[in-house]
Backbone bond lengths (Angstrom), bond angles and torsions (degrees), N, CA, C in turn:
res aa  C-N    CA-C-N  psi(-1)  N-CA   C-N-CA  omega(-1)  CA-C   N-CA-C  phi
1 M - - - 1.493 - - 1.459 111.15 -
2 L 1.249 116.36 134.64 1.510 121.00 174.98 1.546 107.15 -123.18
3 S 1.350 112.47 146.31 1.492 117.02 175.27 1.538 106.64 -136.76
4 Y 1.295 116.91 155.34 1.466 122.50 179.44 1.502 107.83 -156.72
5 K 1.377 113.82 131.21 1.533 121.00 176.92 1.466 108.53 -86.51
6 V 1.354 116.43 133.65 1.409 124.79 -178.70 1.476 111.59 -143.48
7 T 1.333 116.40 142.96 1.461 120.99 -178.57 1.512 108.20 -98.78
8 V 1.315 113.43 131.90 1.544 118.54 176.51 1.476 105.12 -75.64
9 R 1.339 115.23 122.72 1.459 121.96 -174.57 1.550 114.74 -106.20
10 N 1.298 115.34 -20.26 1.492 115.15 -174.73 1.568 108.40 -66.24
11 P 1.293 116.02 146.25 1.517 122.45 -172.70 1.520 116.77 -52.34
12 S 1.338 113.73 -34.34 1.475 120.04 -170.97 1.484 113.07 -103.42
13 G 1.318 120.47 1.86 1.442 122.71 178.49 1.593 107.13 73.71
14 L 1.340 112.96 -159.16 1.449 119.45 -176.48 1.525 111.58 -91.86
15 H 1.388 115.36 68.70 1.445 122.61 172.27 1.483 109.64 -81.14
16 L 1.342 121.63 -174.48 1.416 127.30 -173.70 1.537 117.61 -46.43
17 R 1.316 114.19 -56.89 1.521 117.58 -178.06 1.513 114.49 -63.36
18 P 1.374 117.94 -51.39 1.486 118.01 175.60 1.490 113.56 -59.19
19 A 1.382 114.54 -39.89 1.485 117.59 179.33 1.494 112.00 -61.88
20 G 1.343 114.21 -37.95 1.539 118.64 176.61 1.535 110.82 -65.40
21 L 1.286 116.71 -40.86 1.484 117.51 179.16 1.557 111.51 -66.88
22 L 1.303 116.89 -40.56 1.437 121.60 177.68 1.541 110.48 -60.58
23 C 1.331 116.24 -47.72 1.489 121.00 -179.97 1.478 110.25 -65.79
24 G 1.311 117.13 -42.86 1.477 121.17 179.28 1.570 113.08 -57.30
25 E 1.370 112.98 -37.25 1.443 115.39 177.15 1.497 113.23 -75.83
26 A 1.399 115.94 -39.81 1.424 119.78 -179.39 1.490 114.72 -65.88
27 I 1.342 120.46 -29.33 1.501 118.66 179.76 1.500 113.53 -76.92
28 K 1.277 116.28 -5.83 1.509 119.96 177.25 1.518 109.73 -72.90
29 Y 1.286 118.94 -13.56 1.461 121.75 -172.52 1.564 110.39 -114.67
30 K 1.376 111.66 148.33 1.492 115.28 179.73 1.476 113.05 -79.94
31 S 1.300 117.33 -17.99 1.494 119.65 -177.10 1.552 111.79 -68.27
32 S 1.293 113.81 155.22 1.475 121.62 171.98 1.486 107.14 -72.14
33 I 1.362 121.38 126.62 1.431 123.63 179.34 1.523 111.40 -129.12
34 T 1.295 112.42 117.64 1.468 119.93 175.20 1.485 110.78 -129.10
35 F 1.318 114.78 168.80 1.472 117.14 171.45 1.520 108.85 -138.94
36 Q 1.367 114.53 144.04 1.411 120.24 179.98 1.540 107.57 -102.52
37 Y 1.264 116.69 141.38 1.444 126.65 -177.75 1.507 110.36 -138.03
38 A 1.235 119.18 179.75 1.440 123.27 -171.80 1.604 112.06 -58.00
39 G 1.346 113.47 -35.48 1.429 118.41 -177.51 1.556 116.90 -92.33
40 G 1.294 118.50 -6.83 1.367 120.15 -177.60 1.540 116.22 155.93
41 T 1.361 115.38 -138.46 1.454 123.17 177.97 1.519 111.57 -131.07
42 A 1.301 117.63 137.91 1.448 123.42 -179.66 1.576 110.80 -120.61
43 N 1.300 118.31 147.80 1.460 121.33 173.49 1.498 106.35 -87.52
44 A 1.310 116.42 118.50 1.480 124.62 -177.66 1.519 112.19 -67.39
45 K 1.296 117.23 -14.52 1.497 118.11 178.62 1.494 112.86 -95.48
46 S 1.300 117.47 5.54 1.493 121.23 178.78 1.570 110.01 -119.86
47 V 1.315 113.60 116.39 1.499 117.10 179.23 1.534 110.61 -56.38
48 L 1.322 116.47 -44.92 1.434 120.57 -177.23 1.592 110.79 -61.31
49 S 1.299 116.03 -40.78 1.489 121.03 178.01 1.521 109.69 -64.25
50 V 1.339 118.10 -42.42 1.474 121.06 -177.33 1.500 106.62 -72.77
51 L 1.269 125.67 -38.39 1.469 124.49 179.21 1.501 109.86 -68.28
52 G 1.371 117.05 -38.25 1.476 120.68 178.98 1.487 113.06 -66.36
53 A 1.316 121.07 -16.77 1.441 123.36 177.30 1.546 111.13 -70.61
54 C 1.315 115.70 -24.19 1.495 121.48 -179.99 1.565 113.24 53.24
55 V 1.344 111.85 45.24 1.497 118.46 179.52 1.537 108.74 -75.82
56 K 1.328 114.20 128.04 1.461 121.55 -177.80 1.557 110.30 -105.77
57 S 1.293 116.10 166.25 1.455 121.05 176.65 1.539 108.39 -57.27
58 G 1.363 112.04 134.59 1.481 113.78 178.15 1.533 115.63 95.90
59 D 1.356 112.53 -18.37 1.492 118.85 177.50 1.471 113.85 -69.92
60 E 1.296 118.37 141.25 1.534 122.54 177.04 1.450 108.08 -97.93
61 I 1.380 117.91 127.59 1.408 122.35 172.61 1.590 110.21 -118.02
62 T 1.260 115.78 160.26 1.519 120.48 178.56 1.510 107.13 -115.86
63 L 1.270 117.57 106.37 1.456 123.91 173.37 1.490 112.58 -70.97
64 V 1.308 118.38 131.62 1.494 124.15 -179.31 1.550 109.44 -125.30
65 C 1.258 117.84 117.40 1.461 121.95 -178.26 1.592 106.93 -121.50
66 E 1.310 115.20 131.88 1.420 119.73 176.18 1.522 113.68 -140.46
67 G 1.326 116.03 120.65 1.432 118.33 -176.62 1.545 110.16 153.13
68 E 1.359 116.72 -174.09 1.397 122.15 -172.26 1.532 116.54 -67.20
69 D 1.358 114.68 -27.30 1.456 116.35 178.74 1.532 110.85 -120.31
70 E 1.353 114.62 38.18 1.482 120.91 -175.27 1.579 110.41 -63.54
71 Q 1.313 120.81 -40.92 1.439 121.65 178.84 1.566 114.12 -58.56
72 A 1.310 114.40 -49.80 1.465 119.71 178.05 1.572 110.50 -62.81
73 A 1.382 115.73 -37.59 1.443 115.55 -179.35 1.496 115.39 -69.22
74 I 1.339 115.27 -41.34 1.445 118.35 -179.83 1.525 111.29 -73.04
75 D 1.255 121.44 -30.34 1.475 124.19 175.17 1.559 110.25 -64.77
76 A 1.344 114.40 -46.19 1.452 120.06 -178.02 1.589 109.35 -66.94
77 L 1.300 119.34 -45.21 1.428 123.42 -175.04 1.542 109.89 -68.75
78 V 1.340 117.96 -39.46 1.456 120.44 178.42 1.545 109.98 -63.93
79 A 1.339 114.30 -46.13 1.440 118.86 178.51 1.485 112.07 -59.56
80 L 1.348 120.15 -40.02 1.470 124.16 179.25 1.532 112.20 -66.65
81 I 1.325 114.57 -39.96 1.488 120.99 -177.41 1.538 107.32 -71.96
82 E 1.331 115.99 -50.47 1.518 121.40 179.59 1.530 112.06 -60.92
83 G 1.294 116.13 -25.07 1.462 123.93 -178.60 1.489 110.35 -81.96
84 G 1.329 121.82 -5.73 1.454 123.68 179.35 1.505 116.96 93.20
85 L 1.344 118.48 9.31 1.449 125.56 177.14 1.529 111.69 49.89
86 G 1.321 115.77 43.47 1.471 122.37 174.82 1.512 116.31 80.70
87 E 1.383 115.59 8.92 1.464 116.71 179.44 1.529 111.47 -113.77
């Protein structure tokens, strides 16, 4: 299991488009991928779960990946989030 704290930097937080990008990347991996935020835990492979987290710009989340391709998954997701999720 790997975990990594990352700050959401895009101006609008995890609204529909960035949530879709995050989920689209997460589903490419076999590993279980979740993230912890101030209100609980969300499944990074579910758009509804990501949207329900209500993560805003500047919020810190902890990505948690567990499985056979966990290193590749966490590297790709951290890069995507730190890159602003397309915004």
